[in-house]
C-alpha positions as CSV (number, residue, x, y, z in Angstrom):
1,M,114.9,96.7,36.9
2,N,116.4,99.9,38.2
3,Q,114.5,101.9,35.6
4,K,111.3,100.3,36.7
5,V,112.0,101.1,40.3
6,G,113.0,104.7,39.4
7,K,109.7,105.1,37.4
8,F,107.7,103.7,40.3
9,I,109.3,106.1,42.8
10,F,109.1,109.0,40.4
11,S,105.3,108.4,39.9
12,K,104.9,108.4,43.7
13,L,106.8,111.7,44.0
14,I,104.6,113.3,41.4
15,H,101.5,112.2,43.2
16,F,102.9,113.6,46.5
17,I,103.8,116.9,44.9
18,I,100.3,117.3,43.6
19,L,98.8,116.3,47.0
20,F,101.3,118.4,48.9
21,F,100.3,121.6,47.1
22,A,96.6,120.7,47.3
23,V,96.8,120.2,51.1
24,S,98.9,123.4,51.5
25,I,96.6,125.6,49.5
26,F,93.4,124.1,51.2
27,S,94.9,124.5,54.7
28,F,96.0,128.1,53.9
29,I,92.5,129.1,52.6
30,L,90.8,127.4,55.5
31,L,92.9,129.4,58.0
32,Q,92.5,132.6,56.1
33,V,88.7,132.4,56.1
34,S,88.6,131.5,59.8
35,P,88.0,134.3,62.4
36,I,91.7,134.2,63.4
37,D,93.2,137.7,63.2
38,P,97.0,137.5,62.9
39,V,97.5,141.0,64.2
40,T,95.5,140.4,67.3
41,A,97.3,137.0,67.8
42,Y,100.6,138.8,67.4
43,L,99.9,141.6,69.8
44,K,97.9,139.5,72.3
45,E,96.8,142.0,74.9
46,L,99.3,144.8,74.0
47,S,97.9,148.2,73.2
48,V,99.2,150.0,70.2
49,S,98.3,153.1,68.2
50,E,96.2,153.0,65.0
51,A,99.3,153.7,62.9
52,Q,101.2,150.9,64.5
53,R,98.3,148.5,64.0
54,A,97.9,149.6,60.3
55,G,101.6,148.9,59.8
56,L,101.2,145.3,61.3
57,E,98.1,144.8,59.1
58,A,100.2,145.7,56.0
59,Y,103.0,143.4,57.2
60,F,100.7,140.5,57.6
61,G,98.8,141.3,54.4
62,V,95.4,141.5,56.1
63,N,93.7,143.7,53.6
64,I,95.1,142.2,50.3
65,P,92.9,139.8,48.2
66,L,92.9,136.1,49.0
67,S,94.3,135.1,45.6
68,E,97.3,137.4,46.1
69,K,97.8,136.0,49.6
70,I,97.9,132.5,48.3
71,L,100.4,133.4,45.5
72,N,102.7,135.2,47.9
73,W,102.6,132.4,50.4
74,L,103.3,129.8,47.7
75,I,106.3,131.8,46.5
76,S,107.6,132.0,50.1
77,L,107.0,128.3,50.6
78,L,109.0,127.4,47.5
79,H,111.9,129.4,48.9
80,G,111.7,127.5,52.2
81,N,110.2,130.5,54.1
82,L,107.3,129.4,56.3
83,G,107.1,132.8,58.1
84,I,107.7,133.8,61.7
85,S,106.0,132.0,64.6
86,L,103.8,134.4,66.6
87,I,104.5,132.4,69.8
88,Y,108.2,131.8,69.6
89,R,109.1,134.9,67.5
90,I,111.6,132.9,65.4
91,P,111.3,131.3,61.9
92,V,108.7,128.5,61.8
93,I,111.2,126.2,60.2
94,D,113.5,126.6,63.2
95,V,110.6,125.9,65.6
96,I,109.7,122.7,63.7
97,A,113.3,121.5,63.6
98,N,113.8,122.1,67.4
99,K,110.5,120.5,68.3
100,F,110.9,117.5,66.0
101,T,114.3,116.9,67.4
102,A,112.7,116.5,70.8
103,S,109.9,114.3,69.4
104,I,112.1,111.9,67.3
105,A,113.1,109.7,70.2
106,L,109.5,109.5,71.4
107,L,108.1,108.7,67.9
108,S,110.8,106.2,67.1
109,L,110.6,104.2,70.3
110,S,106.8,104.2,70.3
111,W,106.7,103.1,66.6
112,I,109.2,100.2,67.3
113,L,107.4,99.1,70.5
114,S,104.0,99.2,69.0
115,G,105.2,97.0,66.1
116,I,106.9,94.5,68.3
117,I,104.2,94.2,70.9
118,G,101.4,94.2,68.4
119,F,103.0,91.5,66.2
120,T,103.7,89.4,69.3
121,L,100.2,89.7,70.7
122,G,98.8,88.9,67.2
123,I,100.9,85.8,66.9
124,L,99.8,84.6,70.4
125,A,96.1,85.3,69.6
126,G,96.2,83.6,66.2
127,K,98.0,80.5,67.4
128,N,95.6,80.1,70.3
129,R,92.5,81.0,68.4
130,N,89.2,80.9,70.4
131,T,91.1,80.3,73.7
132,W,91.3,82.6,76.7
133,I,94.5,84.1,75.4
134,D,92.8,85.0,72.1
135,K,89.9,86.5,73.9
136,I,92.1,88.6,76.3
137,V,94.1,90.0,73.4
138,K,91.0,90.9,71.4
139,V,89.3,92.6,74.3
140,Y,92.5,94.5,75.1
141,C,92.8,95.6,71.4
142,Y,89.1,96.6,71.2
143,I,89.4,98.7,74.3
144,I,92.6,100.4,73.2
145,Q,91.4,101.0,69.6
146,S,88.2,102.6,70.9
147,S,89.9,104.8,73.4
148,P,91.3,108.3,72.6
149,A,95.1,108.8,72.9
150,F,94.8,111.5,75.6
151,W,92.6,109.2,77.8
152,I,95.3,106.4,77.5
153,G,97.9,109.0,78.4
154,M,96.0,110.2,81.4
155,I,95.5,106.6,82.7
156,V,99.2,105.8,82.3
157,L,100.1,109.1,84.0
158,M,97.8,108.5,87.0
159,I,98.9,104.9,87.6
160,F,102.7,105.1,87.1
161,G,103.3,108.7,87.8
162,V,100.8,109.9,90.4
163,Y,99.9,106.7,92.4
164,L,103.0,104.6,92.1
165,H,105.5,107.4,91.7
166,W,107.7,105.3,89.5
167,F,108.3,108.0,86.9
168,P,108.1,111.8,86.7
169,V,104.7,113.1,85.7
170,A,105.6,115.6,83.1
171,F,108.1,117.7,81.1
172,G,111.1,116.5,79.0
173,V,113.7,117.7,81.6
174,P,113.4,118.6,85.3
175,I,112.1,122.1,86.2
176,G,115.0,124.6,86.4
177,V,117.4,122.5,84.4
178,T,118.3,123.2,80.8
179,A,118.3,120.4,78.2
180,N,122.1,120.6,77.9
181,N,122.6,119.9,81.6
182,V,120.1,117.0,82.1
183,S,121.6,113.5,82.6
184,L,120.7,110.6,80.3
185,I,119.0,108.8,83.1
186,E,116.8,111.8,83.9
187,W,115.9,112.2,80.2
188,L,115.1,108.6,79.7
189,S,112.9,108.4,82.9
190,R,110.8,111.3,81.6
191,L,110.5,109.6,78.2
192,V,109.1,106.3,79.5
193,L,105.5,107.2,80.2
194,P,104.9,109.1,77.0
195,T,106.5,106.3,75.0
196,V,104.3,103.7,76.7
197,A,101.1,105.7,76.1
198,L,101.9,106.5,72.5
199,S,103.0,102.9,71.7
200,M,99.7,101.6,73.1
201,V,97.9,103.6,70.5
202,G,99.5,101.7,67.7
203,V,99.4,98.2,69.2
204,A,95.7,97.3,68.5
205,P,95.6,97.5,64.7
206,I,98.9,95.6,64.3
207,A,97.8,92.9,66.7
208,L,94.3,92.4,65.2
209,Y,95.7,92.4,61.6
210,T,98.4,89.9,62.5
211,R,96.0,87.7,64.4
212,N,93.5,87.6,61.4
213,E,96.4,87.0,58.9
214,L,97.7,84.1,61.0
215,V,94.3,82.5,61.4
216,G,93.8,82.7,57.6
217,A,97.3,81.3,57.0
218,L,96.8,78.4,59.4
219,S,93.7,77.4,57.4
220,S,95.5,77.6,54.0
221,D,96.5,74.6,51.8
222,Y,100.2,75.1,52.2
223,I,99.9,74.9,56.0
224,R,97.8,71.8,55.7
225,F,100.5,70.3,53.5
226,A,103.2,71.3,56.1
227,K,101.2,69.6,58.8
228,S,100.9,66.5,56.7
229,R,104.7,66.4,56.7
230,G,104.8,66.5,60.5
231,E,105.3,70.2,61.2
232,S,103.3,71.6,64.1
233,G,103.2,74.1,66.9
234,W,105.6,77.0,67.1
235,E,108.0,75.4,64.6
236,L,105.3,75.5,62.0
237,I,104.6,79.2,62.6
238,R,108.3,80.0,62.7
239,R,109.0,78.4,59.3
240,H,106.0,80.1,57.6
241,I,105.8,83.4,59.6
242,K,107.4,85.4,56.7
243,N,104.2,85.0,54.7
244,I,102.4,87.4,57.2
245,L,105.4,89.4,58.5
246,L,105.9,91.5,55.4
247,P,102.3,92.7,55.1
248,V,102.4,93.6,58.8
249,I,105.6,95.6,58.3
250,T,103.9,97.4,55.5
251,L,100.9,98.2,57.8
252,Q,103.3,99.4,60.4
253,F,104.8,102.0,58.0
254,L,101.3,103.1,57.0
255,S,100.6,103.9,60.7
256,F,102.8,107.0,60.6
257,N,99.7,109.2,60.4
258,E,98.1,107.6,63.5
259,L,101.4,107.9,65.3
260,F,101.8,111.6,64.5
261,G,98.2,112.2,65.5
262,G,98.6,110.4,68.8
263,A,101.8,112.3,69.5
264,V,99.8,115.6,69.4
265,L,97.6,114.5,72.3
266,V,100.1,112.4,74.3
267,E,102.7,115.2,74.3
268,Q,100.1,117.6,75.6
269,V,99.1,115.3,78.4
270,F,102.7,114.8,79.5
271,S,103.7,118.4,78.7
272,Y,106.4,116.9,76.5
273,P,108.1,119.7,74.5
274,G,107.8,118.1,71.1
275,I,106.1,118.8,67.7
276,G,102.7,117.6,69.1
277,Q,102.6,120.1,71.9
278,A,103.7,122.8,69.5
279,A,100.8,122.0,67.2
280,V,98.3,122.3,70.1
281,S,99.9,125.6,71.2
282,A,99.7,127.0,67.7
283,G,96.1,126.1,67.4
284,I,95.1,127.5,70.8
285,Q,97.1,130.7,70.5
286,S,96.2,131.3,66.8
287,D,99.8,131.0,65.5
288,V,98.8,130.6,61.9
289,P,102.3,130.4,60.4
290,L,103.4,127.7,62.8
291,L,100.1,125.8,62.4
292,L,100.5,125.8,58.6
293,G,104.2,124.7,58.9
294,I,103.2,121.8,61.1
295,V,100.5,120.8,58.7
296,I,103.0,120.8,55.8
297,F,105.5,118.9,57.9
298,S,103.0,116.3,58.9
299,A,102.0,115.8,55.3
300,I,105.7,115.1,54.4
301,F,106.0,112.8,57.5
302,V,103.0,110.7,56.5
303,F,104.1,110.6,52.9
304,C,107.5,109.1,53.9
305,G,105.7,106.3,55.7
306,N,103.3,105.6,52.8
307,L,106.2,105.7,50.3
308,I,108.2,103.1,52.3
309,A,105.0,101.0,52.6
310,D,104.4,101.2,48.8
311,I,108.0,100.3,48.1
312,I,107.8,97.2,50.3
313,Y,104.6,96.1,48.6
314,Y,106.2,96.8,45.2
315,F,108.9,94.3,45.9
316,V,106.7,91.8,47.7
317,D,103.6,91.6,45.5
318,P,104.3,91.3,41.8
319,R,100.7,92.1,41.0
320,I,101.0,95.6,42.5
321,K,104.4,96.0,40.7
322,E,102.8,95.3,37.3
323,N,99.9,97.6,38.0
324,E,102.2,100.5,39.0
325,I,104.3,100.0,35.9
326,H,101.3,100.0,33.5
327,D,99.8,103.0,35.2
């Protein structure tokens, strides 16, 4: 059994390595053929001599062939060198590490909340199918699912930050205070609104999927048999909820890409100093090394969620297990 699991994980890693290099090379080529000039982005509005500019062009490899650029960048990538950020003037890997440390609490809390709230709403809607509860949940999910993350963030910010003054409107720490000197209460108070906004992004798909799975389960033969034995109401759902819980958990892990994409916009709305805001800044200020680094990091982040989801399905569904082994 351990050999089968090892073979399964090894095959997924091979697929990821191939996809990883494909995404990396494609992203690198896309940015290289774009009108972004790394020398201009580095200098911004500074005036330098022609000799100094020529030296920077040689440093950034502006005039070397594209194939050579790709090869040099891949060699640096394999050595863990993602270059120097043009904005922060420090190694890209250090920028990503610092920014992701700030984002990990936001991403984790939002991921947990979206799963719990989405699953709860889906159970309520499925149990009360075609009632006013079901209709309210579906309308809420359709509105949230069709709304962009930045719009949700702005609504949450205006209601609870601007009008009600319940929470600070922006930033991870108060202005003029370093992160080392901020209290836990102050830090948590500034984390509430971004967490609420980001978790709302992930609620809709979980709730709708849970609702549809529960409706289908309640119409199945084994539920009819359970009802014939006298089971009913919440007790019936509690005893058989595991049949829909595991697929929902799998879907929750597959939502890593949506969570990461939502964080890019939500952090920008709340000026939260995380990986999402760094991605936006890198794009606006033409920081190619940082932008490429975040693309690579996001690919790894999404892969981890997909791998966990695949492993869960591997142990839950024997049909998928057999297919993966034969493949």
